[in-house]
Backbone bond lengths (Angstrom), bond angles and torsions (degrees), N, CA, C in turn:
res aa  C-N    CA-C-N  psi(-1)  N-CA   C-N-CA  omega(-1)  CA-C   N-CA-C  phi
1 M - - - 1.447 - - 1.525 108.47 -
2 T 1.309 116.06 119.69 1.462 121.27 -178.55 1.526 109.76 -138.03
3 V 1.334 115.73 164.04 1.458 120.93 175.89 1.524 109.40 -60.75
4 A 1.316 116.78 -41.76 1.464 120.46 -179.03 1.520 111.36 -59.51
5 K 1.341 116.86 -40.27 1.464 120.14 177.70 1.514 110.80 -62.64
6 A 1.323 116.39 -44.58 1.467 120.23 179.55 1.522 110.26 -62.62
7 Q 1.317 117.03 -43.93 1.464 121.22 -177.32 1.523 112.53 -67.04
8 T 1.307 117.48 -39.89 1.465 120.11 -171.88 1.524 114.41 -96.33
9 E 1.333 118.01 -26.49 1.453 118.66 -171.51 1.524 115.15 -110.35
10 I 1.325 118.96 -21.30 1.455 120.71 177.81 1.522 108.12 -87.46
11 K 1.311 116.39 125.13 1.464 121.96 -176.80 1.522 110.07 -128.86
12 I 1.321 115.82 145.22 1.459 121.22 173.03 1.528 108.32 -58.93
13 G 1.332 116.57 133.62 1.454 120.90 178.70 1.515 115.53 93.64
14 M 1.349 117.93 -9.24 1.461 118.51 -179.76 1.535 109.94 -77.07
15 P 1.339 118.03 148.48 1.461 121.01 -178.88 1.527 112.63 -74.37
16 S 1.308 115.73 158.64 1.472 120.77 -178.87 1.524 111.96 -60.19
17 S 1.327 117.80 -32.87 1.467 120.27 178.98 1.532 111.35 -62.89
18 A 1.322 117.25 -34.79 1.466 120.60 177.83 1.523 111.05 -71.71
19 V 1.341 116.84 -34.33 1.473 120.22 176.69 1.528 109.49 -63.83
20 I 1.323 117.26 -41.09 1.471 120.64 178.20 1.524 110.55 -63.21
21 E 1.329 117.70 -38.39 1.467 120.46 177.39 1.518 111.62 -61.67
22 V 1.337 116.61 -36.91 1.470 121.09 -176.87 1.529 111.37 -81.48
23 L 1.330 117.36 -49.38 1.469 121.33 -171.70 1.523 114.81 -107.11
24 G 1.321 117.68 -12.09 1.458 120.49 -176.23 1.522 110.14 85.58
25 S 1.310 115.65 -168.04 1.465 120.72 -179.38 1.518 110.62 -74.41
26 P 1.331 117.23 141.54 1.462 119.88 179.85 1.529 111.91 -73.94
27 N 1.331 115.98 158.39 1.463 121.27 175.45 1.523 111.54 -75.71
28 M 1.338 116.18 -31.36 1.454 120.44 -177.05 1.524 109.39 -148.05
29 V 1.338 115.38 141.51 1.458 121.75 176.30 1.524 108.24 -127.23
30 T 1.327 116.40 129.11 1.463 121.20 176.09 1.525 108.60 -128.28
31 T 1.327 115.68 162.92 1.456 120.51 174.61 1.521 108.91 -127.69
32 D 1.325 115.53 149.72 1.463 119.99 177.88 1.532 109.83 -95.87
33 T 1.304 116.47 -173.61 1.467 121.08 -176.84 1.523 112.70 -67.08
34 E 1.331 116.76 -18.33 1.462 120.96 177.60 1.535 111.79 -96.68
35 H 1.341 116.75 12.12 1.470 124.02 178.66 1.521 113.10 63.85
36 R 1.320 116.20 30.44 1.467 121.63 174.50 1.527 107.52 -95.16
37 E 1.311 115.84 135.73 1.466 120.27 -178.35 1.524 112.00 -85.46
38 T 1.327 113.73 148.47 1.463 122.54 170.01 1.519 106.42 -126.33
39 W 1.321 116.13 127.48 1.461 121.88 178.65 1.517 108.81 -107.37
40 V 1.323 115.28 136.80 1.462 121.17 178.57 1.525 108.61 -120.38
41 Y 1.314 114.70 128.87 1.461 122.66 175.56 1.525 107.14 -113.08
42 D 1.324 116.84 128.96 1.468 121.74 176.80 1.516 108.90 -125.87
43 K 1.313 115.22 132.03 1.467 120.65 176.35 1.519 107.51 -133.56
44 V 1.319 115.99 130.99 1.462 122.04 176.23 1.526 107.18 -124.17
45 S 1.312 116.52 129.70 1.463 120.37 176.46 1.523 109.35 -128.08
46 T 1.301 114.76 145.59 1.462 121.65 178.73 1.519 108.69 -116.93
47 N 1.313 115.88 127.41 1.465 121.78 176.49 1.518 108.55 -108.94
48 V 1.329 115.37 126.30 1.463 120.63 178.55 1.521 107.67 -118.88
49 Q 1.324 115.02 128.92 1.457 120.57 176.38 1.519 108.16 -119.88
50 S 1.301 115.08 134.92 1.458 118.33 177.83 1.516 109.25 -132.69
51 S 1.302 114.42 153.04 1.458 120.06 176.90 1.510 108.30 -145.46
52 S 1.291 115.34 155.19 1.460 119.66 177.41 1.518 108.58 -138.55
53 S 1.299 113.90 151.15 1.454 119.01 175.17 1.513 107.72 -135.15
54 K 1.305 115.38 146.35 1.455 121.20 -178.42 1.521 107.90 -102.56
55 S 1.301 115.20 129.74 1.456 118.39 178.09 1.525 108.94 -131.16
56 G 1.275 115.93 155.90 1.462 119.75 179.76 1.507 111.30 -158.83
57 V 1.315 115.01 153.84 1.455 121.48 177.25 1.522 106.91 -128.72
58 W 1.294 116.72 129.17 1.457 121.56 179.99 1.519 109.22 -108.51
59 L 1.315 116.08 125.38 1.455 122.73 174.34 1.515 108.46 -126.72
60 L 1.304 116.15 120.03 1.459 122.29 -177.23 1.521 109.55 46.59
61 L 1.312 119.17 -113.74 1.455 120.68 -179.00 1.523 112.33 -107.67
62 F 1.307 117.22 6.76 1.465 120.73 -178.89 1.524 109.26 -101.48
63 A 1.286 115.43 145.20 1.466 119.18 -179.48 1.520 109.65 -124.78
64 A 1.282 113.89 140.38 1.467 119.92 172.61 1.526 106.07 -129.34
65 G 1.260 116.27 125.31 1.461 119.22 -177.78 1.513 110.14 -139.65
66 G 1.291 115.91 162.74 1.460 119.18 179.42 1.513 111.34 -164.54
67 H 1.287 113.23 172.88 1.461 120.95 177.65 1.518 108.23 -119.99
68 D 1.298 115.67 136.08 1.458 121.22 173.09 1.528 107.72 -104.42
69 F 1.321 116.26 122.56 1.460 120.98 178.67 1.514 109.15 -109.35
70 K 1.293 115.58 134.19 1.453 121.35 176.53 1.523 107.89 -128.23
71 A 1.304 115.04 136.35 1.462 119.67 178.17 1.523 109.19 -134.60
72 S 1.303 115.33 143.04 1.456 120.30 174.13 1.524 107.44 -138.83
73 S 1.298 115.89 151.92 1.454 119.12 179.08 1.524 109.44 -143.25
74 N 1.314 114.52 155.89 1.455 120.53 172.21 1.518 108.40 -145.18
75 Q 1.300 115.11 157.82 1.451 120.10 178.20 1.516 109.08 -117.84
76 R 1.318 114.54 143.24 1.458 121.26 176.85 1.518 107.44 -121.92
77 T 1.302 115.56 137.51 1.454 120.16 176.14 1.522 109.14 -119.79
78 L 1.306 115.04 147.15 1.459 122.07 174.79 1.519 107.03 -134.97
79 T 1.313 116.76 123.28 1.457 122.57 176.22 1.516 107.87 -121.53
80 I 1.331 115.74 127.23 1.456 121.82 176.63 1.520 107.37 -120.67
81 I 1.320 116.70 129.86 1.461 122.59 179.07 1.524 107.74 -118.29
82 V 1.333 115.16 123.76 1.460 121.02 -179.13 1.524 108.00 -119.05
83 K 1.322 116.61 124.25 1.461 121.91 179.31 1.528 109.49 -107.62
84 F 1.334 114.92 135.73 1.459 121.15 -178.20 1.521 110.75 -112.56
85 D 1.328 115.71 155.10 1.461 120.39 174.35 1.534 109.17 -87.30
86 K 1.313 117.41 -175.43 1.469 121.97 -178.48 1.526 112.82 -63.50
87 N 1.328 117.20 -22.84 1.467 121.45 -179.62 1.524 112.97 -91.32
88 G 1.328 117.63 4.30 1.458 120.97 179.30 1.519 113.67 79.15
89 L 1.336 116.84 22.99 1.468 121.31 178.01 1.521 109.32 -106.96
90 V 1.325 117.00 145.56 1.465 121.66 -179.04 1.526 109.09 -61.43
91 R 1.336 115.90 124.76 1.463 120.06 176.06 1.523 111.35 -108.13
92 D 1.343 116.74 -19.81 1.465 121.18 179.42 1.522 108.61 -167.71
93 F 1.325 116.42 153.27 1.466 120.34 172.72 1.521 109.02 -153.56
94 A 1.315 114.43 154.02 1.465 121.00 179.57 1.524 108.29 -148.15
95 Y 1.313 115.93 160.96 1.451 120.36 177.93 1.526 108.94 -145.54
96 R 1.312 113.96 157.85 1.460 120.64 178.47 1.529 108.92 -147.44
97 T 1.324 114.75 138.46 1.465 120.09 176.51 1.523 108.46 -123.00
98 S 1.305 115.49 151.78 1.468 120.37 173.88 1.529 108.27 -148.96
99 T 1.296 114.80 153.89 1.463 122.05 177.74 1.516 107.96 -132.47
100 F 1.310 115.09 131.78 1.469 119.16 177.06 1.498 110.49 -148.62
């Protein structure tokens, strides 16, 4: 599930079965007072990057060495909301991404 998939493959008027083929099963399904479904897809990914460097100091015949490790991480979220009409066809969709 990616923003590109939502942008290029989800179309107004497509049936719910086609949305499942593109995005899979939703995380949450709700209905409004007119019995129209809204599907919510949530994806959270964590990226961790690490690096190390080797350092050392030589004095006469003695050695002191070590490794410096650095790690950083960030999380990305993607939420896609698909709204259907009474006939089960996409009437609207939106998406939002964030990184922190």
